Structure formats: structure tokens, C-alpha cells
C-alpha positions as CSV (number, residue, x, y, z in Angstrom):
1,X,-16.0,-74.7,9.4
2,X,-13.6,-71.9,7.9
3,X,-12.9,-71.5,4.1
4,X,-9.6,-73.4,2.8
5,X,-7.6,-71.6,0.6
6,X,-7.5,-73.1,-3.3
7,X,-4.8,-73.4,-4.9
8,X,-1.3,-75.3,-4.7
9,X,1.0,-75.5,-1.6
10,X,3.9,-73.3,-2.8
11,X,6.9,-72.0,-0.1
12,X,9.3,-70.1,-0.9
13,X,9.9,-65.9,-2.3
14,X,10.0,-64.7,-5.5
15,X,12.0,-61.5,-6.5
16,X,9.8,-59.4,-8.4
17,X,10.5,-56.5,-9.8
18,X,7.5,-54.7,-9.9
19,X,6.5,-52.5,-12.9
20,X,5.2,-49.1,-13.0
21,X,1.4,-48.5,-12.7
22,X,0.6,-51.1,-10.9
23,X,0.2,-51.2,-7.2
24,X,2.0,-53.8,-4.7
25,X,-1.3,-56.0,-4.2
26,X,-2.0,-55.6,-7.7
27,X,1.5,-57.2,-8.8
28,X,0.9,-59.9,-5.8
29,X,-2.3,-61.0,-7.0
30,X,-0.8,-61.3,-10.6
31,X,1.8,-63.4,-9.8
32,X,-0.1,-65.8,-7.0
33,X,-2.5,-66.2,-10.1
34,X,0.4,-67.6,-12.2
35,X,1.7,-69.5,-9.5
36,X,-1.9,-71.5,-8.8
37,X,-0.6,-70.5,-5.3
38,X,-3.1,-70.8,-2.3
39,X,-1.6,-68.2,-0.4
40,X,0.8,-64.9,-0.7
41,X,1.7,-61.9,0.7
42,X,4.1,-59.1,-0.4
43,X,7.0,-57.3,2.1
44,X,6.8,-53.6,2.0
45,X,4.3,-51.7,-0.3
46,X,5.7,-49.8,-3.6
47,X,3.0,-47.0,-4.9
48,X,2.1,-47.6,-8.3
49,X,4.3,-44.8,-9.6
50,X,7.1,-46.3,-8.0
51,X,9.2,-49.7,-10.0
52,X,11.8,-52.2,-8.3
53,X,12.4,-55.0,-5.6
54,X,9.1,-56.5,-3.8
55,X,9.8,-59.9,-2.5
56,X,6.3,-61.9,-2.7
57,X,6.2,-64.7,-0.1
58,X,4.2,-67.8,-0.9
59,X,2.8,-70.4,1.6
60,X,4.9,-70.7,4.8
61,X,7.5,-68.1,3.5
62,X,4.8,-65.6,4.6
63,X,5.6,-66.6,8.5
64,X,9.0,-64.8,7.7
65,X,8.1,-61.6,6.2
66,X,8.5,-59.0,9.4
67,X,12.0,-59.7,9.1
68,X,12.0,-58.4,5.5
69,X,9.7,-55.3,6.3
70,X,12.1,-54.4,9.2
71,X,15.1,-54.8,6.2
72,X,17.0,-51.5,5.0
73,X,16.2,-50.8,1.7
74,X,18.1,-48.6,-1.4
75,X,16.4,-46.5,-3.6
76,X,17.2,-44.2,-6.9
77,X,14.9,-41.2,-6.8
78,X,14.8,-38.1,-8.9
79,X,13.6,-34.9,-7.1
80,X,11.8,-32.1,-8.9
81,X,12.3,-28.9,-7.1
82,X,10.8,-25.6,-7.4
83,X,7.1,-27.1,-7.4
84,X,5.1,-29.4,-4.7
85,X,2.3,-31.5,-4.6
86,X,-0.1,-32.7,-2.5
87,X,1.2,-36.5,-2.3
88,X,4.9,-35.6,-2.7
89,X,5.2,-37.3,-5.9
90,X,3.8,-36.6,-9.0
91,X,0.6,-38.8,-8.8
92,X,-1.3,-35.7,-7.4
93,X,-2.3,-32.3,-8.0
94,X,0.4,-29.3,-7.4
95,X,-0.1,-27.2,-4.7
96,X,2.9,-24.7,-4.9
97,X,4.9,-24.0,-8.0
98,X,7.6,-21.0,-7.1
99,X,10.5,-22.4,-9.4
100,X,14.4,-22.5,-8.8
101,X,16.1,-21.4,-11.6
102,X,19.3,-20.4,-9.4
103,X,19.3,-23.8,-7.6
104,X,22.8,-25.1,-7.6
105,X,24.0,-28.5,-7.4
106,X,26.5,-27.0,-5.0
107,X,23.2,-26.0,-2.9
108,X,21.4,-29.0,-3.0
109,X,24.3,-31.2,-1.6
110,X,24.9,-29.0,1.2
111,X,21.6,-29.5,2.3
112,X,21.6,-33.5,1.7
113,X,24.4,-33.1,4.4
114,X,21.7,-32.2,6.9
115,X,19.9,-35.3,6.4
116,X,22.3,-37.9,6.7
117,X,22.5,-39.9,9.9
118,X,19.6,-40.2,12.7
119,X,16.6,-37.5,11.4
120,X,13.0,-37.6,12.7
121,X,10.5,-37.6,9.8
122,X,6.6,-37.3,9.9
123,X,5.1,-39.8,7.4
124,X,3.2,-38.2,4.4
125,X,-0.6,-38.6,4.4
126,X,-0.6,-40.4,1.3
127,X,0.9,-43.4,3.3
128,X,-0.2,-46.8,4.2
129,X,-0.1,-46.1,7.7
130,X,-3.5,-46.3,9.6
131,X,-5.9,-43.5,11.6
132,X,-8.2,-45.1,13.7
133,X,-8.6,-48.1,11.1
134,X,-8.4,-46.3,8.1
135,X,-5.4,-46.0,5.9
136,X,-3.7,-42.1,5.8
137,X,-4.1,-42.4,2.3
138,X,-7.7,-43.1,1.7
139,X,-8.0,-40.1,4.3
140,X,-5.8,-37.8,2.0
141,X,-8.2,-38.6,-0.7
142,X,-11.2,-37.4,1.0
143,X,-9.4,-34.2,2.0
144,X,-9.0,-35.2,5.6
145,X,-5.7,-34.2,7.6
146,X,-4.7,-36.1,10.7
147,X,-1.5,-35.2,13.1
148,X,0.8,-37.9,12.6
149,X,4.0,-38.2,14.8
150,X,7.5,-38.0,13.9
151,X,8.9,-41.4,13.7
152,X,13.0,-41.7,13.7
153,X,15.0,-43.0,10.8
154,X,18.1,-43.3,9.3
155,X,19.7,-42.4,6.5
156,X,22.7,-44.3,6.0
157,X,23.4,-42.9,2.8
158,X,22.5,-39.8,0.5
159,X,24.4,-39.4,-2.6
160,X,23.6,-37.0,-5.6
161,X,24.5,-38.7,-8.5
162,X,23.0,-35.9,-11.4
163,X,22.0,-32.9,-11.5
164,X,19.9,-30.5,-14.2
165,X,19.7,-27.1,-13.7
166,X,16.3,-25.5,-15.2
167,X,13.3,-23.6,-13.9
168,X,12.1,-26.7,-12.2
169,X,15.6,-28.1,-11.6
170,X,15.8,-32.0,-10.7
171,X,18.5,-34.1,-8.9
172,X,19.1,-38.0,-9.0
173,X,19.7,-39.7,-5.7
174,X,20.9,-42.6,-4.0
175,X,19.5,-43.4,-0.8
176,X,20.2,-46.5,1.8
177,X,17.8,-46.1,4.7
178,X,16.4,-48.1,7.6
179,X,13.0,-49.1,7.3
180,X,9.8,-46.9,7.6
181,X,11.4,-44.3,5.6
182,X,9.3,-42.6,3.2
183,X,11.3,-41.1,0.4
184,X,8.2,-38.8,-0.6
185,X,8.7,-37.2,2.9
186,X,12.6,-37.2,2.1
187,X,12.1,-34.9,-0.9
188,X,9.4,-32.8,0.8
189,X,11.9,-32.2,3.3
190,X,14.7,-31.2,1.5
191,X,12.8,-29.0,-0.8
192,X,11.5,-27.0,2.5
193,X,14.9,-26.7,3.4
194,X,15.7,-25.3,0.4
195,X,13.0,-23.1,0.4
196,X,11.4,-23.9,-3.2
197,X,9.2,-27.0,-2.3
198,X,10.1,-30.4,-3.9
199,X,8.7,-33.8,-5.0
200,X,9.5,-37.2,-6.0
201,X,9.0,-37.6,-10.2
202,X,10.8,-40.9,-10.1
203,X,11.5,-43.4,-7.4
204,X,12.9,-47.1,-8.0
205,X,13.8,-49.7,-5.4
206,X,17.1,-51.3,-6.0
207,X,17.4,-53.5,-2.7
208,X,15.3,-54.9,0.4
209,X,17.7,-55.8,2.7
210,X,19.7,-58.9,1.0
211,X,17.9,-58.9,-2.1
212,X,19.2,-56.9,-4.7
213,X,17.4,-56.1,-8.1
214,X,20.1,-58.2,-10.5
215,X,18.0,-61.3,-9.0
216,X,15.1,-60.5,-9.5
217,X,12.7,-60.7,-12.6
218,X,10.3,-58.7,-14.3
219,X,6.5,-59.0,-14.4
220,X,7.0,-59.3,-18.4
221,X,9.1,-62.5,-18.3
222,X,7.3,-63.9,-15.2
223,X,4.2,-64.0,-17.2
224,X,5.8,-65.1,-20.6
225,X,7.1,-68.2,-18.4
226,X,3.5,-68.4,-16.9
227,X,2.2,-68.4,-20.7
228,X,3.9,-72.0,-20.9
229,X,2.0,-73.7,-18.0
230,X,5.2,-75.0,-16.5
231,X,4.5,-74.4,-12.9
232,X,7.5,-76.3,-12.2
233,X,9.6,-73.5,-14.2
234,X,7.9,-70.6,-11.9
235,X,8.8,-73.1,-9.0
236,X,12.5,-72.5,-9.7
237,X,12.4,-69.0,-9.6
238,X,11.1,-69.1,-5.9
239,X,14.3,-68.4,-3.7
240,X,14.2,-70.5,0.1
241,X,12.0,-69.4,2.7
242,X,14.8,-67.9,4.8
243,X,16.5,-66.5,1.9
244,X,15.5,-63.0,3.2
245,X,17.2,-64.0,7.0
246,X,20.6,-65.5,5.8
247,X,22.6,-62.9,8.3
248,X,20.6,-65.3,11.1
249,X,23.0,-67.7,12.8
250,X,21.8,-71.2,11.7
251,X,21.5,-73.8,14.1
252,X,21.4,-77.6,13.2
253,X,19.0,-80.5,15.4
254,X,19.3,-83.9,15.2
255,X,15.9,-85.9,14.8
256,X,15.1,-86.1,18.4
257,X,15.8,-82.8,19.6
258,X,14.1,-81.0,16.4
259,X,10.4,-83.5,17.3
260,X,10.3,-81.6,20.7
261,X,11.2,-78.0,19.0
262,X,8.7,-78.8,16.7
263,X,5.8,-79.6,18.9
264,X,6.5,-76.1,20.2
265,X,8.9,-76.9,23.1
266,X,12.2,-75.4,23.8
267,X,15.2,-77.8,23.6
268,X,18.2,-77.4,24.9
269,X,21.6,-77.7,22.2
270,X,24.8,-77.0,22.2
271,X,25.3,-75.3,19.1
272,X,23.1,-72.8,20.3
273,X,24.6,-72.8,24.0
274,X,28.5,-72.3,21.9
275,X,27.6,-69.9,19.0
276,X,24.4,-67.5,20.4
277,X,23.2,-65.4,23.4
278,X,20.5,-64.6,25.3
279,X,17.8,-62.9,22.8
280,X,19.3,-64.1,19.6
281,X,17.3,-64.8,16.8
282,X,18.2,-68.2,15.0
283,X,17.7,-69.9,12.0
284,X,16.7,-73.8,12.6
285,X,17.2,-76.5,10.7
286,X,17.2,-80.3,11.0
287,X,20.2,-82.3,10.7
288,X,19.2,-83.1,6.8
289,X,18.9,-79.4,6.0
290,X,15.2,-78.6,5.8
291,X,14.2,-75.5,7.1
292,X,12.3,-76.1,10.5
293,X,11.8,-72.1,11.4
294,X,13.2,-69.5,13.6
295,X,14.0,-69.7,17.0
296,X,15.1,-67.5,20.2
297,X,17.9,-68.7,22.6
298,X,16.4,-68.2,26.0
299,X,18.1,-66.7,29.4
300,X,19.2,-70.5,30.2
301,X,21.1,-71.2,27.1
302,X,17.7,-73.4,25.6
303,X,16.1,-72.8,22.1
304,X,13.0,-71.8,21.9
305,X,10.4,-71.9,18.8
306,X,9.2,-68.6,17.4
307,X,7.8,-69.0,13.8
308,X,7.8,-72.9,12.6
309,X,7.3,-74.4,9.4
310,X,4.6,-76.8,9.0
């Protein structure tokens, strides 16, 4: 007999502003403890040295985390030039120190232009990707390096908003990118192109898809509310389970059709046939407004269940 999760059945999405110095999983576990939640998962890791938006899904909302993993991201980062580290950030040893006193904002801007749009990027050895079942960063810490295939990513915008001269000059940069983009690799590639090396000294994620940091809560604020032991106050912080997929068409089903849809059967619905097309992924609701899950419009115009809320 399988183990049952202990805790409350909490459903929804918490938009946490992860603090510096804690892992994404560490932040997840602290939030889960405060909510006394039976089930939770985060969407898209942030390194301990990074801060910013970390959506945490509770309960049935965990079924829709892939949509957030696939979402665009926005970052504010500071890149330090003239020095390289093993990990591409400030969390590891320096491997090269060339200096870059002659570097100017104009030179950096000229190179940034080369990294806008569709680019191929080799993931860092310090990423959470797996090689033969092992996380790359675990192999890297053992001094092991493996070949990684370049991956296609999109840099929608890359804007320098500040530059400071010096032996190791720094540039403050805003990045809007597709899923799978590694900002550390981007900084290293820019430094390599400039011939001086570079690493990320600061990294803050300002947005994940439609979720912006202005709507997030800090860990300190969350813990302060949690200390009151009023779980209802915490639950009020949760966004609906479909909050991360608002861009998808919403389909509403009458009770008899909703019954068969929730039984895992493809159903015919005039709205889906009229508003969607084959292959569209849509949000599905009961006429009373309750969220039923996500469906896909089939070749014959029916609506087939894809992920259902229990």
C-alpha cells in the first residue's frame, strides 16, 4: 500500500520572490511547511545565488507546471568582465583573470547585438540537466566534464541599462528569453566574444510568463503571515490553478458534457469547434466556473482531456 502524503489538500499557485542564498527546493520546502500542504512543486529552478520569481504549485496545480516551465523568462543580471569562474557565476573559483580596463559600453553593446534573436547555446556544466541520470552540476563538483549538445534558444531582447569602468568592468543587462536559456552561459559567451572572459555576479528573475515580480511575496512576508498560524490568510495568497495558462482559450461545458469529459472521454462542444482548431490546447471549465483541467481539440473537432483536476 503506497504512502499517503500528510498535510492539507491545498490547490493553487504561490508567486514567491526567492531570496538570496537558498535553493529553489529549500524555498519550496519552507513554503510547503508554512501552508501545511500535502503536495507542492516549483517551476523552473533558480540557483542559490539568484533571486526573484519562483512560482510554487500546490496540489492539483502541480499537474500544469509544464506550461510554466515552457514560459518565457525575464532577468536583470550584472555581468563582470575580465575574469572567468568555473561555474560562470560568483559561486566557484576563478579560473582566468585577464582584466578589461579598456572595455567600453560601446564595445559591449556591439557584441550584445550578436546575441539577440535565435542563438545556439551550450548548457553550463553547473546546470541541473542530467547526463546518464546524474545532474551536471554534481559531476562538475567532482571535477568531471562531459560533452553537451548546443541547444537552440531565443533572446527576445538584450538591453544594457548600466556600465561601470574599471579593471573588472560591469554591465547591468535586462534579458527577455525563451525557456532553456542559461544566463551564465550567455554571460560567458559574451565575455568570450569580447576576448576577456566574464561571469554573472548578480542575477534576478523578474518574470515567468505572465507572472511578474510585482505580484510576488517575499519569504520574509510569507513567514510573517505563517507565524499567525492562520492558514486561511496564507490560502488567500494563492492564485487559481489556471493562472499560468491564461493565454489559452477557455471552454465551458454544461454538466452532462463535463461529466463525460471528466471520465476521460473526448466530447463534442460547439464552442471548441467554433473557437479552436486541431491541436489547440485549451482550458476547460464547468458552466459554474469550476476549473476541470486542460484539453486538446482533436482532428474531428472534439475536445479530448489532457490533464484533469480530480
